[in-house]
C-alpha positions in Angstrom: -0.1 0.1 0.0 1.7 3.5 -1.0 2.0 5.9 1.6 1.2 9.6 0.9 4.7 10.2 0.5 5.3 7.7 -2.0 2.3 8.9 -3.9 3.5 12.5 -3.9 7.0 10.8 -5.2 5.2 9.0 -7.8 3.1 11.9 -9.2 6.2 13.9 -9.0 8.1 11.3 -11.2 5.5 11.0 -13.5 5.4 14.6 -14.2 9.1 14.6 -14.9 8.7 11.8 -17.5 5.9 13.4 -19.1 8.0 16.5 -19.5 10.9 15.0 -20.7 8.9 13.0 -23.2 7.6 16.3 -24.5 10.9 18.2 -24.8 12.5 15.0 -26.4 10.5 15.4 -29.6 11.0 19.0 -30.9 8.4 20.5 -33.2 9.8 20.3 -37.0 10.8 23.6 -38.6 8.1 23.2 -41.4 5.3 23.1 -38.7 6.4 26.2 -37.2 5.3 28.3 -40.3 3.4 31.2 -39.3 1.8 32.1 -42.7 1.3 35.7 -41.6 -0.5 38.4 -43.8 1.9 41.4 -43.3 5.0 42.1 -45.2 7.1 39.0 -46.6 10.8 39.2 -46.3 10.9 37.2 -49.4 8.9 40.0 -51.5 9.5 43.4 -52.6 7.6 46.0 -54.6 9.3 47.9 -57.5 7.8 50.9 -59.5 8.4 49.1 -62.9 6.9 46.5 -65.1 7.7 42.8 -64.6 9.5 42.7 -68.1 12.2 45.4 -66.7 12.4 44.4 -63.1 13.0 40.6 -64.0 15.9 42.0 -66.4 17.1 43.9 -63.5 17.2 40.8 -61.4 18.9 38.9 -64.0 21.5 41.4 -64.5 22.1 41.4 -60.6 22.4 37.7 -60.4 24.9 37.6 -63.4 27.1 40.5 -61.7 27.3 38.4 -58.8 28.7 35.2 -60.9 25.3 33.3 -61.1 24.5 31.3 -64.1 21.5 32.0 -65.0 18.6 30.7 -67.2 15.4 32.9 -68.2 12.8 31.0 -70.4 10.1 33.4 -69.5 10.1 37.2 -69.0 8.6 37.1 -65.5 10.8 34.1 -64.2 14.6 34.1 -63.5 16.5 31.0 -62.1 20.3 30.9 -61.3 22.8 28.5 -59.6 26.2 29.1 -58.0 28.8 27.0 -56.9 30.9 27.2 -53.9 33.7 25.1 -52.3 34.0 25.6 -48.6 36.8 23.0 -48.2 38.2 20.1 -50.2 35.5 17.3 -49.1 32.3 19.6 -49.0 30.6 21.5 -52.1 27.8 23.8 -51.6 25.2 24.8 -54.5 23.1 28.0 -54.2 20.1 28.0 -56.2 18.2 31.4 -56.8 14.8 31.4 -58.1 12.9 34.8 -58.7 9.4 35.3 -59.9 7.9 38.6 -61.1 4.1 39.5 -60.8 2.1 42.7 -61.6 2.0 45.3 -58.6 -1.3 46.1 -56.9 -1.4 49.6 -57.1 -0.8 50.6 -60.6 -0.3 49.1 -64.0 3.3 50.2 -64.0 4.3 48.5 -60.6 5.7 44.8 -60.0 6.2 42.4 -57.2 9.4 40.5 -56.9 9.4 37.0 -55.3 12.9 35.4 -54.5 13.8 32.3 -52.8 17.2 30.7 -52.8 17.8 27.0 -52.0 21.4 26.0 -50.2 22.5 22.4 -51.3 25.2 20.7 -49.5 27.2 18.0 -50.7 30.0 16.0 -48.9 32.6 13.7 -50.4 32.2 9.9 -49.6 34.9 7.4 -49.9 34.0 3.7 -50.2 36.6 1.1 -50.3 36.0 -2.3 -52.3 38.1 -5.3 -52.1 38.3 -8.6 -54.1 40.3 -11.7 -53.8 42.0 -13.6 -56.8 43.0 -17.3 -56.4 46.0 -18.6 -58.0 45.7 -22.2 -58.9 49.5 -22.3 -59.3 50.1 -21.8 -55.6 47.2 -23.5 -54.3 44.6 -21.7 -52.2 46.6 -18.6 -51.8 44.4 -15.4 -52.4 45.7 -11.8 -53.0 43.5 -9.1 -51.9 42.7 -6.1 -54.4 41.5 -2.8 -52.9 40.1 -0.1 -54.8 38.9 3.3 -53.8 35.6 5.1 -55.4 35.0 9.0 -54.3 31.7 10.2 -54.9 29.8 13.7 -54.0 26.7 13.0 -52.0 24.1 15.2 -51.2 23.7 15.8 -47.6 21.6 18.7 -46.7 19.0 20.8 -48.7 17.7 24.1 -46.7 16.2 27.5 -47.9 18.3 30.4 -46.8 16.6 32.2 -44.1 15.6 35.8 -44.5 17.8 38.6 -43.6 20.3 40.6 -45.0 20.9 38.3 -47.9 17.9 38.9 -49.6 17.8 42.7 -48.6 21.3 43.0 -50.4 19.8 41.2 -53.4 16.5 43.7 -53.6 19.2 46.7 -53.3 21.2 45.3 -56.2 18.0 44.9 -58.4 16.8 48.3 -57.4 20.3 49.8 -58.9 20.0 48.3 -62.2 16.6 49.5 -62.3 17.7 52.7 -62.1 21.0 52.7 -64.0 19.5 50.2 -67.2 17.0 51.8 -69.6 13.7 50.7 -69.3 11.3 49.7 -72.0 8.3 52.0 -72.7 5.0 51.1 -73.9 3.9 52.7 -77.4 0.9 55.1 -77.0 -2.2 53.7 -78.4 -3.6 57.1 -80.1 -6.9 56.7 -81.7 -7.1 55.9 -85.3 -9.6 58.2 -87.3 -10.7 57.0 -90.7 -12.6 59.1 -93.3 -14.1 58.3 -96.8 -12.2 59.6 -99.9 -14.4 61.5 -102.1 -16.0 59.9 -105.2 -13.9 60.4 -108.4 -15.6 62.5 -110.9 -15.9 61.4 -114.4 -14.1 63.4 -117.1 -16.4 64.9 -119.8 -16.0 63.2 -123.1 -13.7 64.9 -125.9 -15.0 66.0 -129.0 -13.8 64.0 -132.2 -10.9 65.4 -133.9 -11.7 66.5 -137.4 -10.2 64.3 -140.0 -7.2 65.8 -141.6 -6.9 66.4 -145.6 -5.0 64.3 -147.6 -1.5 65.4 -147.8 -1.1 63.6 -150.9 -4.1 64.9 -152.5 -3.4 68.6 -151.3 0.1 68.4 -152.9 -1.3 67.2 -156.3 -3.2 70.3 -156.7 -0.2 72.6 -156.0 1.2 74.0 -159.4 4.7 73.8 -160.0 7.1 77.0 -160.3 7.2 76.6 -164.2 3.7 76.9 -164.7 3.0 73.4 -165.9 0.0 71.9 -164.5 0.8 68.5 -163.3 -2.5 65.9 -164.1 -2.2 63.0 -161.7 
């Protein structure tokens, strides 16, 4: 039969075990997303259309050594390789999406996301034995080393000064690069051409007298009349 002291001790131990069990299983990071409606650190507004803004983003990535691909006018992807040490390798993938702004037609919103992928050098030894029939059961071990880069991590770079510097560089190129301007749509007016007036018919030309017959009636200078 448990005494009052043993019951209190048992309850305390049970509470400590429950607390330890809860603290040993932390909540994953993807379950800690807040999805707030306020300003996003991954987005920025610009006073330019989507084509010019994405072009400025492409130039910003190119100026920092990123290899970019731009299959559409509103999307830019870029990659850059880093080598922190001889056994590790890091690849940063940049994704930029440009959408129309909410306030005016000549504004845009840029959404950016950068993923950091980590790779490590993995060494594996393989061995094999070769039996020589001449020497009986003697076997010689053969070893070979094969090294390969294995992906060990992949994480979105958290918000902070990293994206602030990128947005600042995009704004710099928007201020220095010539922007495209839309062709003004003026109203086209059409008018009917006047109906052409028919020209009056010309009077028939009188027949010219026969030059030969007229010449035959002319008397020669000697006074002799020529009869045809």
